[in-house]
C-alpha positions in Angstrom: 138.1 -153.1 -10.3 137.1 -149.4 -11.5 139.2 -147.2 -13.5 139.7 -143.1 -12.5 141.6 -140.6 -14.7 144.0 -143.4 -15.5 144.5 -145.0 -12.2 143.4 -148.5 -11.7 141.9 -149.0 -8.2 141.0 -153.3 -7.1 140.3 -152.8 -3.1 139.5 -156.8 -2.3 137.1 -157.9 0.4 139.3 -158.9 3.7 138.2 -159.1 7.3 140.0 -159.2 10.0 142.6 -156.2 10.3 143.8 -153.2 8.3 144.3 -153.6 4.3 147.2 -152.7 3.8 147.5 -150.4 0.6 150.1 -150.1 -2.4 149.9 -148.1 -5.2 152.2 -149.5 -8.4 153.4 -146.9 -10.7 154.1 -148.9 -13.6 153.8 -148.2 -17.0 154.4 -151.3 -18.7 151.3 -153.0 -18.6 152.1 -156.6 -18.7 154.5 -156.2 -15.3 151.8 -154.0 -13.7 149.0 -156.4 -14.1 151.3 -159.5 -12.9 152.7 -157.5 -9.9 149.4 -156.6 -9.0 147.8 -160.0 -9.4 150.8 -161.3 -6.8 150.4 -158.1 -4.2 146.3 -159.0 -4.3 146.9 -162.3 -3.7 149.3 -161.7 -0.6 145.8 -159.9 0.7 146.9 -156.1 -0.5 144.5 -153.6 -1.6 146.2 -152.5 -4.8 146.3 -149.3 -7.1 147.7 -148.8 -10.4 149.2 -145.6 -11.7 150.8 -145.7 -15.2 152.3 -142.4 -15.1 154.2 -140.2 -12.8 151.4 -137.2 -13.2 148.9 -139.9 -12.1 151.0 -141.2 -9.0 151.3 -137.4 -7.4 147.6 -137.2 -7.8 146.4 -140.4 -6.2 148.9 -140.5 -3.2 147.4 -136.7 -3.0 143.9 -138.1 -2.2 144.7 -141.3 -0.3 147.1 -142.5 1.8 149.3 -145.6 1.6 151.0 -147.8 3.2 153.8 -148.6 0.3 154.7 -147.3 -3.1 156.2 -149.1 -5.5 157.3 -146.9 -7.9 158.9 -147.5 -11.6 162.3 -144.9 -12.3 161.5 -145.3 -16.3 158.3 -143.4 -16.6 156.9 -141.4 -19.1 156.6 -137.6 -18.6 158.1 -137.0 -15.6 160.6 -139.3 -14.0 160.6 -141.8 -10.7 163.2 -139.6 -9.1 161.3 -136.5 -9.5 158.0 -138.5 -8.7 159.8 -139.7 -5.1 161.4 -136.1 -5.0 157.9 -134.9 -4.7 156.3 -137.3 -2.9 158.9 -136.8 0.1 158.6 -133.0 0.2 154.7 -133.4 0.1 155.4 -135.2 3.3 154.7 -138.8 2.3 155.5 -141.2 5.6 154.5 -144.5 3.5 157.4 -146.9 2.4 158.7 -146.5 -1.5 160.2 -149.1 -3.2 161.8 -148.3 -6.5 162.0 -150.6 -9.7 164.6 -149.8 -12.2 166.1 -151.5 -15.2 169.4 -149.7 -14.0 171.9 -150.7 -11.8 174.3 -148.5 -10.8 175.7 -147.8 -8.0 174.4 -143.5 -8.8 171.3 -144.8 -9.1 171.1 -146.1 -6.3 172.7 -143.4 -3.9 170.1 -141.0 -5.8 167.1 -142.7 -4.9 168.4 -143.5 -1.3 169.2 -139.5 -0.6 165.8 -138.4 -2.2 163.6 -140.7 0.4 163.4 -143.8 -0.9 163.4 -147.3 1.7 164.3 -149.9 -1.0 165.3 -150.7 -4.7 164.9 -153.3 -6.6 166.3 -154.3 -10.3 164.7 -155.8 -13.3 164.7 -158.6 -13.8 163.7 -159.9 -10.6 162.1 -162.5 -8.6 158.4 -162.5 -8.0 159.7 -164.1 -4.1 162.2 -161.3 -3.6 159.9 -159.2 -4.8 157.4 -160.3 -2.6 159.6 -160.5 0.4 160.9 -156.7 0.1 157.2 -155.4 0.0 156.5 -157.4 3.0 159.4 -156.4 4.9 158.7 -152.5 4.1 155.0 -152.8 5.0 156.3 -153.5 8.4 158.1 -150.4 8.4 155.1 -148.5 7.0 153.1 -149.9 9.7 155.7 -148.7 12.5 155.6 -145.5 11.5 151.5 -145.5 12.1 152.5 -146.6 15.7 155.0 -143.2 16.2 156.2 -144.7 20.0 157.1 -148.3 20.6 157.8 -149.0 24.4 159.3 -152.0 25.8 159.9 -151.9 29.6 161.9 -148.6 30.2 163.1 -148.5 26.7 160.9 -145.9 23.9 161.7 -145.9 20.6 160.1 -142.8 18.7 160.0 -144.4 15.2 159.7 -141.1 12.9 162.2 -139.4 14.7 164.5 -142.3 14.8 165.5 -142.0 18.5 165.7 -144.7 21.2 165.2 -143.5 25.1 166.0 -145.3 28.4 164.0 -143.4 30.7 163.9 -140.6 28.4 167.6 -140.3 28.4 168.5 -140.9 24.4 170.4 -143.8 23.2 173.2 -143.4 21.0 172.8 -145.7 17.6 173.7 -145.7 14.1 171.3 -146.0 11.3 172.4 -149.6 10.8 172.3 -150.7 15.1 168.7 -148.8 15.2 167.4 -150.9 11.8 168.6 -154.2 14.2 166.8 -153.3 17.1 163.6 -152.1 15.4 163.0 -154.7 13.6 163.7 -157.0 16.6 161.5 -155.3 18.9 158.4 -155.1 16.2 159.0 -159.0 16.5 159.5 -159.5 20.4 158.6 -162.4 21.2 159.4 -164.6 18.4 162.3 -166.3 16.9 164.2 -164.3 13.8 166.7 -166.0 12.3 169.5 -164.0 11.0 168.8 -165.0 7.1 165.4 -162.8 7.8 166.8 -160.2 9.2 169.3 -159.5 6.6 166.1 -159.9 3.8 164.8 -157.3 5.5 166.9 -155.1 6.4 169.7 -155.6 3.2 168.0 -153.0 0.2 170.6 -151.1 -0.9 173.8 -152.9 -0.9 174.5 -155.8 0.5 177.0 -155.5 3.2 175.3 -156.7 6.3 176.1 -160.2 6.6 175.4 -162.8 9.5 178.7 -161.7 10.7 177.7 -158.3 11.2 174.5 -159.0 12.7 176.4 -160.5 15.0 178.3 -157.8 15.9 175.7 -154.7 15.8 173.3 -157.6 18.3 176.3 -157.2 20.3 176.7 -153.3 20.5 172.7 -153.0 21.3 172.7 -155.7 23.6 175.6 -153.5 25.5 173.4 -150.2 24.9 170.7 -152.1 26.2 172.0 -153.1 29.8 170.3 -150.4 31.5 166.9 -150.7 30.3 167.2 -154.4 31.3 165.9 -155.8 27.7 167.5 -159.8 26.9 168.1 -160.0 23.2 168.7 -163.8 24.0 170.4 -165.6 20.8 168.6 -169.2 20.5 171.2 -171.5 19.4 170.8 -173.2 16.0 167.8 -170.4 15.2 168.5 -166.7 15.9 167.3 -164.1 18.2 164.6 -163.7 20.6 164.0 -160.2 22.4 162.0 -161.3 25.3 159.1 -158.9 25.8 159.4 -157.3 29.2 155.5 -157.1 30.2 155.0 -161.0 29.5 156.4 -161.5 33.0 153.5 -159.4 34.5 150.6 -160.8 32.5 
């Protein structure tokens, strides 16, 4: 671990695949130390900045898959850091940490470009689950086009096409479809989907997941992509290329 102008950089030596990089922006030293240990234990490379100015400097010099950003920072606030990051076209996921849990704060963060929001105090299992979900989304950003047979998902532009023809999807339908396709060939439970997709509100339920999957099935009929219900477990997208091998 080394200290560079107030930014603590710790890069573990893991082999086998790209190491996901996380920038933790938190001025509470005890909390920062605990979250850093948790993230490193999950295999992430963790950089820590104790204020907004250092966070912007670090994000300008390195590419991060996820930024965990506290709102209540000394100096410039987390909201200001968030706004500047998005103006600077930072494409990685951003998870906001806050001691405040008002609807106005959630809406403001969402409007400024945050991907998720977690209120203090929170449990480490919940924190880790949200980090995993956002890392997956960040990985999708680095894969700008996902192809599944005749279906293409443009993950940055948030467009879905069948044979180059656009499909009309709501934001929630897009999120459900993207998550299922990123796990093609795997059985995904409704609880897993809720954990990964519920962030700014709790409007998603098992019943609404069923409704969205039903709508998506209808819209994908032309692409001949099957979202199979695995009774008692959840859903599975059958890989259209698997049978050709």
